[in-house]
C-alpha positions in Angstrom: 61.9 51.7 26.5 63.5 48.4 27.4 65.9 49.9 29.9 64.9 50.5 33.5 67.2 53.5 34.0 70.2 55.3 32.6 72.5 52.6 33.9 71.0 50.3 31.3 69.5 47.7 33.7 67.3 45.5 31.5 63.7 45.1 32.2 62.5 41.6 32.9 60.0 39.8 30.6 57.4 40.3 33.2 58.0 44.1 33.3 57.7 44.4 29.5 54.7 42.2 29.3 52.9 43.9 32.1 53.7 47.3 30.5 52.4 46.1 27.2 49.1 44.9 28.9 48.6 48.2 30.6 49.4 50.2 27.5 46.3 48.9 25.8 43.9 50.8 28.0 43.4 54.4 29.1 44.9 54.6 32.5 43.3 58.0 33.1 40.2 56.0 33.8 40.7 54.9 37.4 38.0 52.2 37.2 39.7 50.5 34.3 43.1 50.8 36.0 41.8 49.2 39.1 40.2 46.3 37.2 43.3 45.6 35.3 45.5 45.9 38.4 43.3 43.3 40.2 43.3 41.0 37.2 47.1 41.1 36.8 47.7 40.6 40.5 45.5 37.5 40.5 47.6 36.3 37.6 50.8 36.8 39.5 49.2 35.2 42.6 48.8 32.0 40.6 52.6 31.7 40.7 53.4 33.3 44.1 50.9 31.2 46.2 52.3 27.8 45.1 55.9 29.1 45.9 54.7 30.3 49.3 53.2 26.9 49.9 56.2 24.9 48.8 59.0 26.9 50.4 57.2 28.7 53.2 56.5 32.4 53.6 59.5 32.8 56.0 62.0 31.6 53.4 64.6 34.4 53.1 64.9 33.8 49.3 61.1 33.9 48.7 61.0 37.0 46.5 63.7 35.5 44.2 62.0 32.1 44.1 58.7 33.8 43.2 60.4 35.9 40.4 62.2 32.9 38.9 59.1 30.7 39.0 57.2 33.3 37.0 60.0 34.1 34.6 60.5 30.5 33.7 56.9 30.3 32.5 57.2 32.7 29.6 59.2 30.5 27.3 57.0 27.4 27.3 53.9 29.6 27.2 55.2 31.4 24.1 56.2 28.2 22.5 52.8 26.7 23.1 50.8 29.7 21.9 52.9 30.3 18.8 53.9 26.7 18.1 57.0 27.9 16.3 60.7 28.3 17.2 61.2 30.8 20.0 64.5 32.1 21.6 65.2 34.5 24.5 65.9 37.3 22.0 62.5 37.2 20.3 60.3 35.6 23.0 58.7 38.7 24.5 57.9 40.2 21.0 56.5 36.9 19.8 54.2 36.7 22.9 53.0 40.3 22.5 52.4 39.8 18.8 50.5 36.5 19.5 48.3 38.2 22.1 47.5 41.0 19.7 46.6 38.4 17.0 44.3 36.4 19.2 42.3 39.3 20.6 42.6 41.5 17.6 40.2 39.5 15.5 37.3 41.0 17.5 38.0 44.7 17.5 34.7 46.2 16.3 32.8 48.3 18.8 29.4 46.8 19.5 26.3 49.0 19.8 26.2 48.6 23.6 29.8 49.4 24.3 32.3 52.2 23.7 35.9 52.0 22.6 37.2 52.0 26.2 35.0 49.1 27.1 36.3 47.2 24.2 39.9 47.9 25.1 39.2 46.8 28.7 37.6 43.6 27.5 40.5 42.8 25.2 43.1 43.5 27.9 41.3 41.1 30.3 41.2 38.5 27.6 45.0 38.8 27.1 45.5 38.3 30.9 43.3 35.2 30.7 45.4 33.9 27.8 48.5 34.4 29.9 46.9 32.2 32.6 46.1 29.4 30.1 48.7 26.8 31.2 49.6 28.0 34.7 47.8 25.1 36.4 49.8 22.6 34.4 53.0 24.5 34.9 52.6 24.5 38.7 51.8 20.7 38.7 55.0 19.9 36.7 57.3 22.2 38.6 55.9 22.2 42.2 53.5 19.3 42.4 50.8 22.0 43.2 47.3 21.2 42.2 44.7 24.1 42.3 41.1 23.6 41.6 41.6 23.4 37.8 44.4 20.9 38.0 42.5 18.7 40.4 39.9 18.2 37.7 42.4 16.6 35.4 41.9 12.9 34.8 43.8 10.6 37.2 45.9 9.1 34.4 47.1 12.6 33.4 47.8 13.6 37.0 49.9 10.4 37.4 52.1 11.3 34.5 52.4 14.9 35.7 53.7 13.6 39.1 56.3 11.6 37.3 57.4 14.7 35.3 57.6 16.6 38.6 59.6 13.9 40.3 62.1 13.5 37.5 62.5 17.3 37.2 61.2 17.4 33.6 63.3 19.6 31.2 61.5 22.8 30.5 61.8 22.3 26.7 59.2 19.5 27.1 56.6 21.8 28.8 55.2 23.2 25.6 54.3 19.6 24.4 52.7 18.7 27.7 50.7 22.0 27.7 49.3 21.5 24.2 48.7 17.7 24.6 46.7 18.2 27.8 44.8 21.1 26.2 43.9 18.8 23.2 43.0 15.9 25.6 40.5 18.2 27.3 38.7 19.0 24.0 38.0 15.4 23.2 34.7 13.7 24.0 34.3 10.1 25.2 33.7 8.5 21.8 35.5 5.3 21.1 37.9 7.0 18.6 38.7 9.8 21.0 39.2 7.4 23.9 42.0 5.8 21.9 43.5 9.2 21.2 43.4 10.0 24.9 45.2 6.7 25.7 47.8 7.7 23.0 48.4 11.0 24.7 48.9 9.4 28.1 51.3 6.9 26.5 53.2 9.7 24.7 54.0 11.1 28.1 55.4 7.7 29.2 57.5 7.6 25.9 58.9 11.0 26.6 59.8 10.0 30.1 61.7 7.0 28.7 63.7 9.2 26.4 64.5 11.7 29.3 65.7 8.9 31.5 67.8 7.3 28.9 69.4 10.6 28.1 70.1 11.2 31.8 71.9 8.0 32.3 74.0 8.5 29.2 75.1 11.8 30.7 73.4 13.8 28.0 73.1 17.6 28.6 70.7 18.3 31.4 68.4 20.3 29.1 66.6 18.2 26.5 67.6 18.5 22.8 65.3 21.2 21.5 65.3 19.7 18.0 63.2 16.9 19.4 60.9 18.5 21.9 60.2 22.0 20.5 58.6 20.7 17.2 57.1 17.6 18.7 53.5 18.8 19.0 53.6 20.4 15.6 54.9 17.1 14.1 51.8 15.4 15.6 49.6 18.2 14.3 51.1 17.7 10.8 50.2 14.0 10.9 46.5 14.5 11.7 46.9 14.5 15.5 48.2 10.9 15.5 49.8 10.7 19.0 50.8 7.1 18.2 53.7 8.6 16.2 55.4 10.3 19.1 58.1 7.7 19.5 59.0 8.2 15.8 59.8 11.8 16.5 61.9 11.2 19.6 65.1 11.1 17.7 66.7 13.0 14.8 69.8 12.4 12.7 71.8 14.3 15.3 70.2 12.9 18.4 70.0 9.1 18.1 67.7 7.2 20.5 69.8 5.6 23.3 69.9 1.8 22.9 69.8 -0.8 25.6 73.4 -1.7 24.8 74.5 1.9 25.2 72.7 2.1 28.5 74.3 -1.1 29.7 77.8 0.2 28.9 77.1 3.3 31.0 75.7 1.4 33.9 78.7 -1.0 34.0 81.6 1.4 33.1 80.7 5.0 33.9 80.4 6.8 37.2 76.7 7.7 37.4 76.7 9.2 40.9 75.6 12.8 40.4 73.6 12.3 37.2 70.3 14.1 37.1 67.3 11.9 38.1 69.4 9.3 40.1 67.3 9.8 43.1 64.1 9.3 41.0 65.6 6.1 39.6 66.4 4.8 43.1 62.9 5.7 44.4 61.4 3.7 41.5 63.7 0.8 42.2 62.8 0.8 45.9 59.0 0.8 45.0 59.6 -2.1 42.6 61.8 -4.2 44.8 59.5 -3.7 47.8 56.4 -4.5 45.7 54.7 -1.5 47.5 51.0 -1.3 47.4 49.4 2.0 46.2 49.0 3.2 49.8 52.6 2.2 50.7 53.9 3.9 47.5 51.9 7.1 48.3 53.3 7.2 51.9 56.8 6.6 50.7 56.7 9.4 48.1 55.0 11.7 50.7 58.2 11.3 52.8 60.4 12.0 49.8 58.6 15.1 48.6 58.0 17.0 51.8 57.6 20.6 50.8 59.8 22.4 53.4 61.8 19.7 55.1 63.1 17.9 52.0 63.3 14.2 51.5 63.6 11.6 54.3 65.8 9.3 52.1 68.9 10.6 50.3 71.5 9.0 48.1 74.2 7.1 50.1 77.5 5.5 49.0 77.7 2.1 50.8 81.4 2.1 50.2 82.1 5.6 51.6 84.2 8.6 50.5 87.1 7.7 52.7 88.7 4.3 52.1 90.7 3.7 55.3 88.4 0.9 56.6 87.6 -0.4 53.1 90.8 -0.7 51.1 91.6 -4.2 52.6 88.5 -5.5 50.7 89.9 -4.4 47.4 92.7 -5.7 45.1 96.1 -4.6 46.3 96.7 -2.6 43.1 93.8 -0.2 43.9 94.8 3.4 44.5 92.7 6.3 45.7 91.9 7.5 42.2 90.5 4.1 41.3 88.7 4.0 44.6 87.0 7.3 43.9 85.9 6.0 40.5 84.6 2.8 42.0 82.5 4.4 44.8 80.7 6.6 42.3 79.5 3.7 40.2 75.7 3.4 40.3 76.0 -0.1 41.9 77.4 1.5 45.1 74.5 4.0 45.4 71.4 3.4 47.5 68.6 5.4 49.3 69.2 5.8 53.0 67.4 7.9 55.7 69.3 11.1 56.1 69.8 10.6 59.9 71.2 7.1 59.4 73.4 8.3 56.6 75.0 10.9 58.9 75.6 8.2 61.5 76.9 5.7 59.1 79.5 8.1 57.7 82.8 6.2 56.8 82.2 3.1 58.9 83.1 -0.4 57.7 80.6 -2.9 56.3 79.6 -4.6 59.6 79.0 -1.4 61.4 77.2 0.1 58.4 74.9 -3.0 58.3 73.8 -2.4 61.9 73.0 1.3 61.2 71.3 0.9 57.9 68.7 -1.5 59.4 66.3 -3.4 57.1 63.4 -0.9 56.8 64.2 -0.5 53.1 65.3 -2.9 50.3 68.7 -1.4 50.7 69.0 -2.7 54.3 67.6 -6.1 53.4 70.1 -6.4 50.5 73.1 -5.4 52.6 72.1 -7.8 55.5 72.8 -10.7 53.1 76.3 -9.5 52.2 79.5 -10.8 53.9 81.7 -8.5 51.8 81.4 -5.5 49.4 84.0 -4.9 46.8 84.5 -4.1 43.1 82.9 -7.3 41.9 79.7 -7.0 44.0 79.4 -3.4 42.9 79.6 -4.5 39.3 76.9 -7.1 40.0 74.7 -4.5 41.5 75.3 -2.2 38.5 74.0 -5.0 36.3 70.9 -5.5 38.5 70.2 -1.9 38.3 70.5 -2.0 34.5 68.1 -4.9 34.3 65.6 -3.0 36.2 66.1 0.2 34.1 65.5 -1.4 30.8 62.4 -3.1 32.2 61.0 0.1 33.7 61.9 2.5 30.8 61.9 -0.1 28.0 62.1 0.4 24.3 62.3 -2.4 21.8 62.8 -0.2 18.8 59.4 -1.2 17.3 57.3 1.9 16.8 54.7 3.3 14.4 56.0 5.3 11.5 54.1 8.0 9.7 52.2 7.5 6.5 53.5 10.6 4.8 51.5 9.9 1.6 48.1 10.1 3.4 48.2 11.7 6.9 50.8 14.3 6.1 49.7 15.1 2.6 46.1 16.1 3.5 47.3 18.3 6.3 49.9 20.0 4.0 47.4 20.7 1.2 44.9 22.2 3.6 47.6 24.2 5.4 48.9 25.7 2.2 45.3 26.5 1.0 44.4 28.2 4.3 47.6 30.3 4.5 47.3 31.3 0.9 43.8 32.6 1.4 44.8 34.5 4.5 47.7 36.4 2.9 46.4 36.7 -0.7 45.1 40.2 -0.3 48.4 41.4 1.2 50.5 40.0 -1.6 48.1 41.4 -4.2 48.4 44.8 -2.6 52.2 44.8 -2.8 52.1 43.2 -6.2 54.0 40.1 -5.4 53.0 36.6 -6.6 54.7 34.2 -4.2 55.1 30.5 -4.3 53.8 28.8 -1.1 55.3 25.8 0.5 54.4 23.8 3.7 57.4 22.1 5.2 56.5 18.6 6.1 60.0 17.5 7.0 63.5 18.9 7.0 63.5 19.8 3.3 61.1 20.6 0.5 59.4 17.4 -0.6 60.7 16.1 -3.8 57.2 15.4 -5.1 55.8 18.7 -4.0 53.5 20.3 -6.6 55.2 23.6 -6.2 58.8 22.4 -6.6 58.9 23.1 -10.3 57.7 26.6 -9.9 60.1 27.2 -7.0 63.0 25.9 -9.1 62.0 28.3 -12.0 62.1 31.1 -9.4 65.6 30.1 -8.3 66.8 29.8 -11.8 65.9 33.4 -12.5 68.3 34.4 -9.7 70.9 31.8 -10.9 71.0 33.5 -14.3 71.6 36.9 -12.7 74.2 35.4 -10.4 76.0 33.7 -13.3 76.1 36.9 -15.2 77.7 38.6 -12.2 80.1 35.6 -11.9 79.3 35.3 -8.3 77.8 31.8 -8.4 75.7 32.7 -5.3 72.1 33.1 -4.4 71.3 35.5 -1.6 68.4 34.2 0.5 66.5 36.6 2.8 64.7 34.8 5.6 62.0 36.7 7.4 60.7 35.2 10.7 57.5 35.7 12.6 58.8 38.7 14.5 60.2 40.3 11.4 63.7 39.3 12.3 65.8 39.1 9.1 68.5 36.5 8.5 70.6 36.6 5.4 72.0 33.4 4.0 74.1 32.7 0.9 73.6 29.6 -1.3 76.1 28.3 -3.8 74.0 27.9 -7.0 75.2 24.3 -7.2 73.3 23.5 -4.0 70.0 24.5 -5.6 69.4 22.3 -8.5 66.8 20.5 -10.6 66.7 16.7 -10.7 64.6 14.5 -12.9 65.5 11.3 -11.2 62.4 9.1 -11.1 60.6 11.9 -13.0 60.6 14.2 -9.9 61.7 17.7 -9.7 63.9 18.5 -6.7 64.7 21.7 -4.8 67.5 21.3 -2.3 66.5 23.7 0.3 67.0 22.2 3.7 65.7 23.7 7.0 68.1 21.5 9.0 70.3 24.5 9.8 67.3 26.9 10.2 65.4 25.4 13.0 65.3 28.7 14.8 63.0 29.9 12.1 61.1 26.9 10.7 59.4 23.8 12.0 57.6 21.1 10.1 54.2 22.4 9.3 55.3 26.0 8.8 54.2 27.6 5.5 56.7 29.8 3.7 56.2 32.2 0.9 59.0 32.4 -1.7 59.4 35.4 -4.1 62.1 37.4 -5.8 62.9 41.1 -5.3 66.0 42.9 -6.4 67.5 39.6 -7.6 67.3 38.1 -4.1 65.2 35.2 -3.0 62.9 36.0 -0.1 61.4 33.4 2.2 58.8 34.5 4.7 57.4 32.3 7.5 53.7 32.9 7.3 52.6 30.4 9.8 54.0 32.0 12.9 52.3 34.0 15.6 52.1 37.5 14.3 49.9 37.8 11.2 48.7 41.3 12.0 52.3 42.5 12.7 53.6 40.7 9.6 51.0 42.4 7.4 51.8 45.8 8.9 55.6 45.6 8.6 56.3 43.4 5.5 55.6 46.4 3.2 58.3 48.5 5.0 60.8 45.6 4.9 60.3 45.2 1.1 60.6 48.9 0.5 64.0 49.0 2.2 
């Protein structure tokens, strides 16, 4: 039952997951029920306590804040555990399947325990899995560090604080979760020390991409085609985190260049873009050459948990132009004025109390109010006038700082597909084939396995010829039916079925350079496949089936695939 009552009010993910957890045990046993209740309440407290600390227990919206904070955790948790595409529709099912897979491998009753004890043990293990990344999540979202988070290395905590301050897009969380988990498994050998440095640097590279997207007015949420498969791309390439920059762009999402950034800084209105306050804070720290202690004190003022920041964004040239229009060219109208004041060069950090007092005053009065306790004040003190030309000059100064602070020279490491990727792919295919061999023997199907290393089947893949032979069998049937189509049945990790139609001319054999080619792109199927996924191709009823075997729900897939094929 996914409805709360006859009115059809949907259950929240928390409701469904909690019910799933409790359904695993015999609730007629009061001792078990009490133990699981306590465990799950402790899990929820890991979200509620940081919210209470951040917003205060007397906040009238506290219950809503607690609920939203917990609900927003499920998606990055599921993405991290499954390491495969997840959407709101299949998220809860994928998480449940994954939990069953993880704890289901040890389901034999030991001599010294009964079945109820085993179920209790497995249920508590599931709750522990749910808690796996909470400490990182709270650090990113609330700057809250519990005992576990405090143990993180200082270089990791520094980057988490940057992610918090820039309000990191949630689609990046799954990469951060998995990268920190991997970091924690590394010892202090020379080789692993280099990997640790690469992981920390990968966070800096991601922050650069986030900032560049923000100041080019890209959508506030990060492009999922970059961040959702990012950790898996690294995994495919032998955990080489030095390749992260190579995966921070796609054919659809180009990497923002310095020249594009410059154009936006000079010509666009950037007041109101996400992360403007973070940018101005970093500029203030840089211009004031703050010591670590001064920086810490400044940021403590900016990120007070209940009171809000001391400094907020101010327009030097204010919203009302009555006292300022005489400093502008005579052809300026109010529309042009509004555009001018929202340029980034007119934006500064100013104490909230001074900002209120300054209001719409002219330059000389504003200078007296602003004072010189920030770089803003010192800068303004030296100005005898403020107009469109000085604003443009400041836009340029801000731009110069931006490309220095979040630099990118376009020179980055590229993957050696022939070596690092090939070894991973061969092992991946071998492991998955061994895992599913018994199942396919039982249902009398001889599939062709393929590990996706990029957005299409590799031209030099050893299985490409066999796969083309398979396709040609369908092509012959299609040609006889004069349909010229191939029906492709895609089966995802949660047994969701998608049906696609190929024109037979889009699936062809090519002997160019002596290589066989199968044109099957996953570009348009990123909701189902990621690089590193292994698919099984086979024919049934003159249709080409493609099953994602890598995903989260091996047990469920084995259980249900037979029924799908029967139907």
